[in-house]
VEXTI-441124 format. One record per residue (C-alpha): residue number from 1; residue in one letter; chain; x, y, z. Coordinates in nm, 4 decimals, decimal comma, m for minus. Example, Ala and Ser with C-alpha at 12.3 -4.5 7.8 and 13.67 -1.06 7.14 Angstrom:
BEGIN
1_A_A_1,2300_m0,4500_0,7800
2_S_A_1,3670_m0,1060_0,7140
***
This chain:
BEGIN
1_X_A_m3,9808_m1,9977_m0,3812
2_X_A_m3,9378_m2,1500_m0,7243
3_X_A_m3,6334_m2,3389_m0,8283
4_X_A_m3,5263_m2,0595_m1,0669
5_X_A_m3,5316_m1,7981_m0,7883
6_X_A_m3,3091_m2,0242_m0,5788
7_X_A_m3,0444_m2,0143_m0,8542
8_X_A_m3,0370_m2,3908_m0,9060
9_X_A_m2,8169_m2,5277_m1,1824
10_X_A_m2,8054_m2,8625_m1,3609
11_X_A_m2,4879_m3,0170_m1,5014
12_X_A_m2,3895_m3,3252_m1,6979
13_X_A_m2,4671_m3,6496_m1,5219
14_X_A_m2,1967_m3,8547_m1,3468
15_X_A_m2,2324_m4,2350_m1,3539
16_X_A_m2,5998_m4,1923_m1,4317
17_X_A_m2,6644_m3,9589_m1,1416
18_X_A_m2,8095_m3,6129_m1,1848
19_X_A_m2,5778_m3,3261_m1,0865
20_X_A_m2,7277_m3,0032_m0,9494
21_X_A_m2,6000_m2,7014_m0,7568
22_X_A_m2,7674_m2,4142_m0,5744
23_X_A_m2,6947_m2,1374_m0,3251
24_X_A_m2,8823_m2,2762_m0,0278
25_X_A_m2,5818_m2,3881_0,1769
26_X_A_m2,6672_m2,1698_0,4750
27_X_A_m2,3805_m2,1019_0,7151
28_X_A_m2,0997_m2,1619_0,4657
29_X_A_m1,8283_m1,9112_0,3806
30_X_A_m1,5779_m1,8821_0,0981
31_X_A_m1,3403_m1,6718_0,3123
32_X_A_m1,2435_m1,9043_0,5970
33_X_A_m0,8912_m1,7604_0,6007
34_X_A_m1,0227_m1,4328_0,7419
35_X_A_m0,9995_m1,5986_1,0850
36_X_A_m0,6199_m1,5837_1,0561
37_X_A_m0,6424_m1,2162_0,9595
38_X_A_m0,8658_m1,1503_1,2607
39_X_A_m0,6046_m1,2957_1,4957
40_X_A_m0,3338_m1,0801_1,3385
41_X_A_m0,5454_m0,7634_1,3526
42_X_A_m0,6214_m0,8196_1,7213
43_X_A_m0,2515_m0,8542_1,7979
44_X_A_m0,1580_m0,5489_1,5920
45_X_A_m0,4317_m0,3327_1,7435
46_X_A_m0,4604_m0,1259_1,4262
47_X_A_m0,8417_m0,1247_1,4119
48_X_A_m0,8612_m0,0244_1,7789
49_X_A_m0,6239_0,2642_1,7120
50_X_A_m0,8267_0,3780_1,4130
51_X_A_m1,1523_0,3587_1,6080
52_X_A_m0,9996_0,5663_1,8874
53_X_A_m0,9117_0,8592_1,6584
54_X_A_m1,2123_0,8885_1,4271
55_X_A_m1,5049_1,1017_1,5340
56_X_A_m1,8488_0,9401_1,5376
57_X_A_m2,1086_1,2161_1,4993
58_X_A_m2,4049_0,9773_1,4907
59_X_A_m2,6670_0,9865_1,7643
60_X_A_m2,5531_0,6980_1,9823
61_X_A_m2,9076_0,6053_2,0786
62_X_A_m2,9674_0,4895_1,7215
63_X_A_m2,6291_0,3299_1,6522
64_X_A_m2,6334_m0,0450_1,5774
65_X_A_m2,2775_m0,0694_1,4429
66_X_A_m2,0050_0,1141_1,6332
67_X_A_m1,7034_0,2695_1,4611
68_X_A_m1,4722_m0,0198_1,5434
69_X_A_m1,7071_m0,2764_1,3885
70_X_A_m1,7574_m0,0648_1,0766
71_X_A_m1,3830_m0,0168_1,0321
72_X_A_m1,3118_m0,3859_1,0901
73_X_A_m1,5834_m0,4943_0,8472
74_X_A_m1,4680_m0,2584_0,5705
75_X_A_m1,0940_m0,3212_0,6065
76_X_A_m1,1259_m0,7001_0,6325
77_X_A_m1,3476_m0,7055_0,3247
78_X_A_m1,0803_m0,5098_0,1348
79_X_A_m0,8147_m0,7578_0,2515
80_X_A_m1,0263_m1,0444_0,1167
81_X_A_m1,0805_m0,8772_m0,2212
82_X_A_m1,4139_m0,7011_m0,1730
83_X_A_m1,3088_m0,3420_m0,2361
84_X_A_m1,6540_m0,1869_m0,2907
85_X_A_m1,8898_m0,0742_m0,0173
86_X_A_m2,1678_m0,2372_m0,2246
87_X_A_m2,0260_m0,5756_m0,1220
88_X_A_m2,1426_m0,5099_0,2345
89_X_A_m2,5002_m0,5937_0,1351
90_X_A_m2,4104_m0,9520_0,0428
91_X_A_m2,1394_m1,0089_0,3033
92_X_A_m2,3199_m0,8660_0,6057
93_X_A_m2,4602_m1,2152_0,6776
94_X_A_m2,1392_m1,4070_0,6004
95_X_A_m2,0513_m1,6104_0,9137
96_X_A_m1,6745_m1,5665_0,8675
97_X_A_m1,6896_m1,1888_0,8447
98_X_A_m1,9329_m1,1741_1,1356
99_X_A_m1,6898_m1,3822_1,3419
100_X_A_m1,4005_m1,1609_1,2293
101_X_A_m1,5975_m0,8647_1,3661
102_X_A_m1,6663_m1,0474_1,6962
103_X_A_m2,0252_m1,1435_1,6165
104_X_A_m2,1777_m1,4902_1,6194
105_X_A_m2,3546_m1,6185_1,3062
106_X_A_m2,6810_m1,6098_1,5036
107_X_A_m2,6159_m1,2510_1,6098
108_X_A_m2,7206_m0,9338_1,4333
109_X_A_m2,5981_m0,8793_1,0782
110_X_A_m2,3143_m0,6470_0,9907
111_X_A_m2,3624_m0,3062_0,8279
112_X_A_m2,5208_m0,2656_0,4865
113_X_A_m2,3858_m0,0474_0,2085
114_X_A_m2,5839_0,2690_0,2929
115_X_A_m2,4651_0,2566_0,6543
116_X_A_m2,1027_0,2041_0,5469
117_X_A_m2,1175_0,4829_0,2877
118_X_A_m2,2705_0,7286_0,5334
119_X_A_m1,9964_0,6455_0,7830
120_X_A_m1,7187_0,7041_0,5264
121_X_A_m1,8708_1,0322_0,4113
122_X_A_m1,9229_1,1597_0,7667
123_X_A_m1,5495_1,1608_0,8474
124_X_A_m1,3713_1,4959_0,8255
125_X_A_m1,0304_1,6127_0,7088
126_X_A_m0,9194_1,6075_1,0738
127_X_A_m1,0143_1,2401_1,0896
128_X_A_m0,8070_1,1762_0,7779
129_X_A_m0,5072_1,3466_0,9395
130_X_A_m0,5473_1,1405_1,2574
131_X_A_m0,5795_0,8183_1,0559
132_X_A_m0,2575_0,9064_0,8722
133_X_A_m0,0882_0,9550_1,2084
134_X_A_m0,2099_0,6095_1,3156
135_X_A_m0,0404_0,4610_1,0072
136_X_A_0,2875_0,6279_1,1010
137_X_A_0,2563_0,5060_1,4608
138_X_A_0,1788_0,1572_1,3317
139_X_A_0,4977_0,1720_1,1238
140_X_A_0,7003_0,2775_1,4262
141_X_A_0,5539_0,0020_1,6447
142_X_A_0,6369_m0,2627_1,3829
143_X_A_1,0009_m0,2471_1,4978
144_X_A_1,0976_m0,4190_1,8213
145_X_A_1,3921_m0,1790_1,8572
146_X_A_1,4682_0,1450_1,6704
147_X_A_1,6669_0,0726_1,3514
148_X_A_2,0000_0,2404_1,2829
149_X_A_1,8725_0,3737_0,9527
150_X_A_1,5714_0,3687_0,7217
151_X_A_1,5059_0,4579_0,3587
152_X_A_1,1994_0,6641_0,2717
153_X_A_1,0860_0,5878_m0,0825
154_X_A_0,8522_0,8503_m0,2287
155_X_A_0,6410_0,7975_m0,5378
156_X_A_0,3010_0,8819_m0,6768
157_X_A_0,0668_0,7098_m0,9199
158_X_A_m0,2341_0,8070_m1,1260
159_X_A_m0,5834_0,7283_m1,0034
160_X_A_m0,8309_0,7927_m1,2892
161_X_A_m1,1446_0,9865_m1,1972
162_X_A_m1,4837_0,9989_m1,3635
163_X_A_m1,7450_1,2725_m1,3594
164_X_A_m1,7451_1,5835_m1,1432
165_X_A_m1,5247_1,4680_m0,8574
166_X_A_m1,3758_1,7336_m0,6335
167_X_A_m1,0099_1,8226_m0,7120
168_X_A_m1,0028_1,5957_m1,0148
169_X_A_m0,7551_1,7573_m1,2564
170_X_A_m0,6341_1,6786_m1,6058
171_X_A_m0,2797_1,5420_m1,6054
172_X_A_m0,0972_1,5867_m1,9345
173_X_A_0,1564_1,3121_m1,8671
174_X_A_m0,1116_1,0498_m1,8007
175_X_A_m0,3508_1,2100_m2,0529
176_X_A_m0,6553_1,1804_m1,8298
177_X_A_m0,8438_1,3356_m1,5401
178_X_A_m0,7151_1,1795_m1,2217
179_X_A_m0,5974_1,2035_m0,8638
180_X_A_m0,2276_1,1585_m0,7873
181_X_A_m0,1985_0,9748_m0,4536
182_X_A_0,1474_0,9924_m0,2953
183_X_A_0,2923_0,6939_m0,1097
184_X_A_0,5819_0,6756_0,1344
185_X_A_0,7254_0,3292_0,2012
186_X_A_1,0275_0,2091_0,3924
187_X_A_1,2440_0,1037_0,1008
188_X_A_1,4115_m0,2075_0,2402
189_X_A_1,1098_m0,3730_0,4034
190_X_A_0,8151_m0,2452_0,1989
191_X_A_0,6328_m0,1290_0,5108
192_X_A_0,3877_0,1515_0,4416
193_X_A_0,4557_0,4709_0,6341
194_X_A_0,1703_0,6803_0,5000
195_X_A_m0,0343_0,7629_0,1917
196_X_A_m0,1780_1,0960_0,0812
197_X_A_m0,4513_1,1543_m0,1744
198_X_A_m0,3667_1,4548_m0,3901
199_X_A_m0,5208_1,6408_m0,6844
200_X_A_m0,4134_1,5145_m1,0244
201_X_A_m0,1033_1,7314_m1,0608
202_X_A_0,2660_1,7128_m0,9900
203_X_A_0,3559_1,8234_m0,6343
204_X_A_0,5430_2,1511_m0,5948
205_X_A_0,8573_2,2015_m0,3921
206_X_A_0,6828_2,3522_m0,0901
207_X_A_0,4284_2,0690_m0,0840
208_X_A_0,6984_1,8011_m0,1020
209_X_A_0,8935_1,9692_0,1769
210_X_A_0,5809_1,9986_0,3932
211_X_A_0,4933_1,6291_0,3539
212_X_A_0,8486_1,5082_0,4188
213_X_A_0,8915_1,7445_0,7132
214_X_A_0,5745_1,6210_0,8834
215_X_A_0,6615_1,2518_0,8411
216_X_A_1,0273_1,2801_0,9404
217_X_A_0,9480_1,4974_1,2418
218_X_A_0,7079_1,2281_1,3605
219_X_A_0,9707_0,9558_1,3073
220_X_A_1,2517_1,1509_1,4703
221_X_A_1,0332_1,2209_1,7741
222_X_A_1,0202_0,8457_1,8351
223_X_A_1,3712_0,7642_1,7051
224_X_A_1,5954_1,0691_1,7593
225_X_A_1,9136_0,8978_1,6376
226_X_A_1,7829_0,7131_1,3322
227_X_A_1,9578_0,7823_1,0015
228_X_A_1,7196_0,8697_0,7172
229_X_A_1,7751_0,8555_0,3406
230_X_A_1,5120_0,9850_0,0979
231_X_A_1,4805_0,8352_m0,2502
232_X_A_1,2586_0,9534_m0,5299
233_X_A_1,2433_1,0435_m0,8966
234_X_A_1,2749_1,3908_m1,0430
235_X_A_0,9230_1,4838_m0,9225
236_X_A_1,0707_1,5325_m0,5777
237_X_A_1,4045_1,6903_m0,6685
238_X_A_1,3237_2,0450_m0,5565
239_X_A_1,5349_2,3223_m0,4004
240_X_A_1,3030_2,3413_m0,1007
241_X_A_1,3625_1,9730_m0,0202
242_X_A_1,7431_1,9998_m0,0634
243_X_A_1,7641_2,2911_0,1766
244_X_A_1,5398_2,1336_0,4401
245_X_A_1,7233_1,7994_0,4325
246_X_A_2,0637_1,9680_0,4655
247_X_A_1,9429_2,1546_0,7735
248_X_A_1,7946_1,8455_0,9416
249_X_A_2,0600_1,5784_0,8846
250_X_A_1,8608_1,3885_0,6213
251_X_A_2,0368_1,2315_0,3222
252_X_A_1,8813_1,2115_m0,0227
253_X_A_1,9308_1,0439_m0,3602
254_X_A_1,6908_1,1868_m0,6167
255_X_A_1,6512_1,1719_m0,9915
256_X_A_1,7277_1,4988_m1,1675
257_X_A_1,5836_1,6257_m1,4934
258_X_A_1,8454_1,7190_m1,7504
259_X_A_1,8978_2,0668_m1,8926
260_X_A_2,1351_2,2251_m2,1444
261_X_A_2,4091_2,2841_m1,8853
262_X_A_2,3947_1,9309_m1,7445
263_X_A_2,3928_1,7804_m2,0915
264_X_A_2,7009_1,9823_m2,1843
265_X_A_2,8802_1,8745_m1,8665
266_X_A_2,7975_1,5094_m1,9400
267_X_A_2,9571_1,5034_m2,2848
268_X_A_3,2861_1,3647_m2,1529
269_X_A_3,1097_1,0667_m1,9965
270_X_A_2,8975_1,0118_m2,3067
271_X_A_3,2037_1,0171_m2,5342
272_X_A_3,3763_0,7597_m2,3136
273_X_A_3,0678_0,5378_m2,3246
274_X_A_3,0584_0,5613_m2,7047
275_X_A_3,4224_0,4598_m2,7321
276_X_A_3,3630_0,1616_m2,5025
277_X_A_3,0588_0,0592_m2,7057
278_X_A_3,2541_0,0737_m3,0322
279_X_A_3,5350_m0,1287_m2,8773
280_X_A_3,3245_m0,4022_m2,7147
281_X_A_3,0197_m0,4024_m2,9390
282_X_A_2,7948_m0,4392_m2,6332
283_X_A_2,6068_m0,2010_m2,4076
284_X_A_2,8418_0,0228_m2,2152
285_X_A_2,7936_0,2416_m1,9090
286_X_A_3,0185_0,5174_m1,7821
287_X_A_2,9709_0,7015_m1,4533
288_X_A_3,0989_1,0449_m1,3649
289_X_A_3,0281_1,3009_m1,0967
290_X_A_3,0108_1,6764_m1,1228
291_X_A_2,9501_1,9634_m0,8848
292_X_A_2,6514_2,1650_m0,9996
293_X_A_2,4397_2,4490_m0,8627
294_X_A_2,1263_2,5804_m1,0273
295_X_A_2,0219_2,9388_m0,9593
296_X_A_1,7480_2,8325_m0,7187
297_X_A_1,9701_2,5947_m0,5163
298_X_A_2,1095_2,7002_m0,1808
299_X_A_2,4522_2,5482_m0,2577
300_X_A_2,6353_2,3362_m0,5124
301_X_A_2,5459_1,9658_m0,4951
302_X_A_2,6959_1,6408_m0,6148
303_X_A_2,5365_1,5171_m0,9369
304_X_A_2,6042_1,1648_m1,0613
305_X_A_2,6021_1,1211_m1,4397
306_X_A_2,5153_0,7846_m1,5950
307_X_A_2,5975_0,7721_m1,9677
308_X_A_2,4804_0,4567_m2,1440
309_X_A_2,5258_0,3617_m2,5084
310_X_A_2,3646_0,0552_m2,6658
311_X_A_2,2014_m0,0564_m2,9872
312_X_A_1,8997_0,1460_m2,8752
313_X_A_2,1061_0,4690_m2,8785
314_X_A_2,2333_0,7088_m2,6144
315_X_A_2,0850_0,7313_m2,2666
316_X_A_2,2040_0,9917_m2,0161
317_X_A_2,0601_1,0114_m1,6654
318_X_A_2,1313_1,2394_m1,3691
319_X_A_2,1002_1,1834_m0,9945
320_X_A_2,1481_1,4538_m0,7304
321_X_A_2,2635_1,3413_m0,3884
322_X_A_2,3905_1,4618_m0,0531
323_X_A_2,6091_1,1497_m0,0167
324_X_A_2,9720_1,2459_m0,0648
325_X_A_3,1762_0,9300_m0,0073
326_X_A_3,0225_0,6526_m0,2201
327_X_A_3,1303_0,5765_m0,5763
328_X_A_2,9089_0,7207_m0,8540
329_X_A_2,8285_0,3726_m0,9870
330_X_A_2,7164_0,2592_m0,6398
331_X_A_2,5021_0,5703_m0,5949
332_X_A_2,3203_0,5111_m0,9221
333_X_A_2,3013_0,1336_m0,9625
334_X_A_2,2589_0,0240_m0,6017
335_X_A_2,1059_0,3145_m0,4131
336_X_A_1,8977_0,4984_m0,6730
337_X_A_1,7908_0,2010_m0,8861
338_X_A_1,7036_0,0139_m0,5669
339_X_A_1,3911_0,2275_m0,5475
340_X_A_1,2497_0,0270_m0,8387
341_X_A_1,1162_m0,2197_m0,5822
342_X_A_0,8644_0,0452_m0,4839
343_X_A_0,6736_m0,0309_m0,8035
344_X_A_0,5884_m0,3693_m0,6494
345_X_A_0,4774_m0,2025_m0,3256
346_X_A_0,2422_0,0262_m0,5175
347_X_A_0,1227_m0,2683_m0,7261
348_X_A_0,0185_m0,4530_m0,4100
349_X_A_m0,1589_m0,1412_m0,2845
350_X_A_m0,3195_m0,0323_m0,6088
351_X_A_m0,3811_m0,3561_m0,8001
352_X_A_m0,4152_m0,6300_m0,5380
353_X_A_m0,6105_m0,4159_m0,2900
354_X_A_m0,7857_m0,2016_m0,5552
355_X_A_m0,7055_0,1268_m0,3812
356_X_A_m0,8020_0,3186_m0,6957
357_X_A_m1,1719_0,2922_m0,6052
358_X_A_m1,1869_0,6595_m0,5072
359_X_A_m1,5208_0,7161_m0,6786
360_X_A_m1,6932_0,9469_m0,4273
361_X_A_m1,7808_1,3021_m0,5272
362_X_A_m1,6295_1,4546_m0,2123
363_X_A_m1,2509_1,4664_m0,1968
364_X_A_m1,2414_1,4030_0,1791
365_X_A_m1,4489_1,0859_0,1408
366_X_A_m1,2010_0,9642_m0,1189
367_X_A_m0,9162_1,0393_0,1238
368_X_A_m1,0915_0,8164_0,3785
369_X_A_m1,1176_0,5364_0,1242
370_X_A_m0,7475_0,5563_0,0428
371_X_A_m0,6671_0,5380_0,4140
372_X_A_m0,8846_0,2283_0,4588
373_X_A_m0,7023_0,0580_0,1735
374_X_A_m0,3723_0,1661_0,3288
375_X_A_m0,4761_0,0016_0,6565
376_X_A_m0,5515_m0,3131_0,4575
377_X_A_m0,2013_m0,2914_0,3064
378_X_A_m0,0459_m0,2699_0,6529
379_X_A_m0,2383_m0,5805_0,7602
380_X_A_m0,1506_m0,7810_0,4496
381_X_A_0,2163_m0,6830_0,4751
382_X_A_0,2243_m0,7953_0,8396
383_X_A_0,0518_m1,1196_0,7397
384_X_A_0,3228_m1,1874_0,4827
385_X_A_0,6121_m1,0718_0,7002
386_X_A_0,5074_m1,2339_1,0291
387_X_A_0,2471_m1,5059_0,9816
388_X_A_0,4056_m1,6425_0,6635
389_X_A_0,7660_m1,6226_0,7847
390_X_A_0,9541_m1,9389_0,6932
391_X_A_0,7103_m2,0439_0,4185
392_X_A_0,7213_m2,0289_0,0394
393_X_A_0,4723_m1,7408_0,0557
394_X_A_0,6981_m1,5091_0,2596
395_X_A_0,7689_m1,3013_m0,0515
396_X_A_0,4490_m1,3565_m0,2507
397_X_A_0,2307_m1,0805_m0,3858
398_X_A_m0,0825_m0,9924_m0,1923
399_X_A_m0,3245_m1,1318_m0,4498
400_X_A_m0,1421_m1,4674_m0,4452
401_X_A_m0,1669_m1,4843_m0,0666
402_X_A_m0,5357_m1,4003_m0,0790
403_X_A_m0,6263_m1,6511_m0,3491
404_X_A_m0,4221_m1,9378_m0,2041
405_X_A_m0,4625_m1,8901_0,1717
406_X_A_m0,7608_m1,6669_0,2518
407_X_A_m1,0150_m1,7951_0,0000
408_X_A_m1,0968_m2,1160_0,1836
409_X_A_m1,4450_m2,2655_0,1821
410_X_A_m1,5726_m2,3563_0,5276
411_X_A_m1,8904_m2,4790_0,6927
412_X_A_m1,9693_m2,2859_1,0090
413_X_A_m2,1514_m2,4483_1,2987
414_X_A_m2,2546_m2,2505_1,6024
415_X_A_m2,2747_m2,4888_1,8959
416_X_A_m2,3697_m2,4239_2,2555
417_X_A_m2,0144_m2,3698_2,3804
418_X_A_m1,8128_m2,3024_2,0646
419_X_A_m1,8092_m2,1782_1,7078
420_X_A_m1,6777_m2,4476_1,4719
421_X_A_m1,5294_m2,3763_1,1294
422_X_A_m1,5043_m2,6983_0,9257
423_X_A_m1,2361_m2,6476_0,6612
424_X_A_m1,2045_m2,8776_0,3561
425_X_A_m0,9996_m3,1928_0,4066
426_X_A_m0,8653_m3,1583_0,0523
427_X_A_m0,7237_m2,8062_0,1090
428_X_A_m0,3714_m2,8373_m0,0399
429_X_A_m0,2050_m2,5735_0,1812
430_X_A_m0,3230_m2,6917_0,5214
431_X_A_0,0391_m2,7170_0,6427
432_X_A_0,1027_m2,3532_0,5497
433_X_A_m0,2181_m2,2569_0,7280
434_X_A_m0,0891_m2,4383_1,0367
435_X_A_0,2407_m2,2472_1,0184
436_X_A_0,0513_m1,9178_0,9964
437_X_A_m0,1498_m2,0026_1,3056
438_X_A_0,1612_m2,1174_1,4950
439_X_A_0,3503_m1,7982_1,4084
440_X_A_0,0614_m1,5841_1,5310
441_X_A_0,0396_m1,7779_1,8554
442_X_A_0,4117_m1,7195_1,9110
443_X_A_0,3553_m1,3445_1,8613
444_X_A_0,1227_m1,3262_2,1612
***
């Protein structure tokens, strides 16, 4: 093999010595931190649960990579920033990923891209449903004891599509063909409850009710006495959801689109805000509450009005809620605006973990991909919440954690009685790495 084919590079000399580099290091990995993730995954049991529910239709006589290994390989690669199945071809020989999937460096290689893609495309809609149920069960098991109350934050985001992908629709708001995946997080902790890949359109009232009903029924089966509050923007403010929540002891605080009647009823609050603005010269906010019932609503509901006047002009917002006792300002500023944190949850899922790579033609295959990225989110969130507890990274974004703590170069030596990972002496966060390991040991 010639020097060019070995990808050898020459650099400026140092103290008269020639400087070269090549990719002939052998058993060296750039993802030594995946060992920590492996320990966490084994304690969580999430990959085992996923492997137990997916159907493997392959002829077992010809199977070299079982479902558990394929799921572990794919999810751990996503955690470490390799979101494409194409990356399997290069990483199938990586000693760290082989160890993370319980294989020695000298053992057989992991799955290649064609094998991984065939596996993803072979899963059915029933498998997707069972995987979603595993995510809910994983959320429930993340609590040592049932909480007194939880907040369900609902939101969707656009996932651009390209070409003739099934159920790809044009969305006028986003001005593009896309999917609209829906996410449900626990609002105070950021724990993912479930994710649902949807066509690129706004969900209707019956669809929202069906999704919420299925999730809350599952939660209430495990925690019969838990209090539940739903938060969401005006996408989810539908008569079907109001009626179902009122019948099942579920509270809600939802954004509400304005109409001519609501705007007329808010004029008193807007006038008061204008007077305060003229008096103080600074931005003013006035809160009021009204009782309002649209024709399609089953009863009159409490609507909080926020009238704001500033140098930018008038701004009137509405929030519909089942909460009767709290002050209007608290409902809007603390409860409703608190859902803004969900943007960071979605950012970790969509940007850091690249969950928008739903590029398959078949819609079901894209659902599987979203679920795999959701499993990666659950793992990364547990890594931050449990392994990094008490460190400066306990509130860091996923991509920061990955770049600083998982991307560690390591030489791997397979000896007769042990597998040795030699991490760099100059690694600046070795103390944090030690805390992560100690926290995981204490979890056992």
